[in-house]
N, C-alpha and C positions, 0 to 999 in steps of 0.2 A: 704534401701538396704536389699534384702532377705538374710537370713542366715540359714534358716531351709530347709533341703531337703524335698520336697513335690511333690505331683502329682497334676498338674492342668489339668482339662479337659475343652476344649474350643469347643463349638458347636454353630451352627447357620446356616443360609441359605447361599447359594452360593454368593461369592463376598461381604460378609458383613464385612470383616476386621478381620477374625479369625487369619489368619497367621501373620498379622501385630501386632495384640494384643499379640500373643504368643512371637514374637520377642521382643517387648517392655518389656514384663514381664521377659523373660529370660535374657535380657541385664542387668537387675538389679542384676543378680547373678554374683559375681566375679568368675574368673577362666576360665577354658577351656570350649569350647562350641561345641556341635555336633548337626547336623541337619540331621535327617533320613527322606529322601524324598521317597515317595512311587509311585510317578507319573513316567510314562514312556513316552518318546517323540516318540509316534508311528505315529504322523502326524505333519505337519508344525505348526498348531495352538497350539498344546500341547508343541512342542519344544519352541515356543515363550513364552508360559506361564512359562515354567521351567526357561528360561533365565531371565525373569522378576523377578521371585522369587529369583533367585540367586543374582541379583543385589540389592535386598532389604537387603541382609545379608552383614555385614561387613566382613573384611578379617580374623577376629579372629574366624570364624565359620568353622569347618571341616564338609564337606557334605558327607553323605553316601547315595548313591542312591540304594534302594532295594525295589522292588515292592511287594515281598511276605515274604521273610525270615527276617523280622524285629526283631523277637525274637533272632535269631542268631547274628544279629548286636548288639542288646542290650547286650547280654551276652559277646560279644567280646570287647565291650567298657566300660563295667561296671567298675566303679572305676577310669576310665581315665578322664572322663569329669564331671565337676561340674554342667553343665546345658545341657539338651538334649531336642530337639523338635522333635516330630514325626508328620509329616504332609503328608498325612492325612489318617485317618483310613477308610474313605469312599472309597477312591481309593484302599487301601490295601484290603478291603473286596471284592471289585469288582475283583481284581487280584486273590484272594484266590478262589473265586467262579469260575472264568474263568479257573483256573488250576484244577478244579474239586477236590479240597481238602475237607476234613471233616471240615466244617465251625465251628461247635460247638467245636471241638477239637482245632482248631487254635485259637479260641477266648479264651479258657481256658489257652492255652500256653501263650498267650499274657498277660492275667490277672496276671498269676504267675510272668512273667518277669517284668511287671510294678511294682508289689509289691516289688520284690527284688531289682530292679534297683533304685526305688525311695527312698530306704533306704540309698543310697550313692550319689545320684544325684537329682537335681531339674529337674523334667520332665514336659513338657507341651505337651499335646496330642491334636491335632486338628482333628475335624470331621465335617461332615455336618449333619444337622437335615433334614432328607428326608421324614419323615412320617407325615408332616403337611398339605399335599395337598390332591388331589383326590386319590382314590384307583386306582392303576395301572390296565391296562386292560389285561396284560399278566401274566401268571404264574411265569415266571422268574423275572419280575419286582416286583411282589408282594413278592416273596421270598427274593429278594434283600432288599426291604423296610422292611420286617419283621426281617431279619437278621441284618440290620443296627440298627433297634430299639433295638434288643436284645444286640448287641455289645455295643451300647451307654449306655444302662442301666447298663451293667456289669462294664464298665469303670467308669461311674459316681459313682457306688457303692463303688469302692475302692479309688476314687479320694479324696484328701483333700479339694480341691476347684473345683467348677464347675461354668463356665461362659457361658451365652447365649449372643451372640452378635446379636444386632438388628441395622441395618443401621450404623454400626461402633461403636455403644455404647455397652460396656460390662455391662451386668447385672449379678451380683453374685447371683447364685441360691443355692449354697451349700458352707459351710465353713465359 
């Protein structure tokens, strides 16, 4: 059973088991649990995905649905929950970019919030590894790929442990 507050960073390809792994790890932490979800149900398929994710969590999880202002949510719940999952940073970044916010500024705000919140809670952060394929053919897609890489590097830098999931198998790459 985990007893140290720490920051876990969980990355990997789409549908490789990142969220399930985060839930298993966080379930080992006693106390109150919060799930910060960044996805929005903008179409029927995404609404179904969100419903499926909710079913995977037990009733002892409080869910906060916030597509952009996750730093505000973290500040608001800091010290209230012993375990927090943020799922997922890739969608959060997409939402930040779509809102035409200063991406670098938002990343730095997130890093500071992760540092301070992980001192009082066990945090698991889920993201996608998007830069392992072909170079995108549009400027926006290349910017998204580049900002995703930067975001993931910054979070991995401050994380206590980093896991790469491959076909449902967690590989510990830091910590």
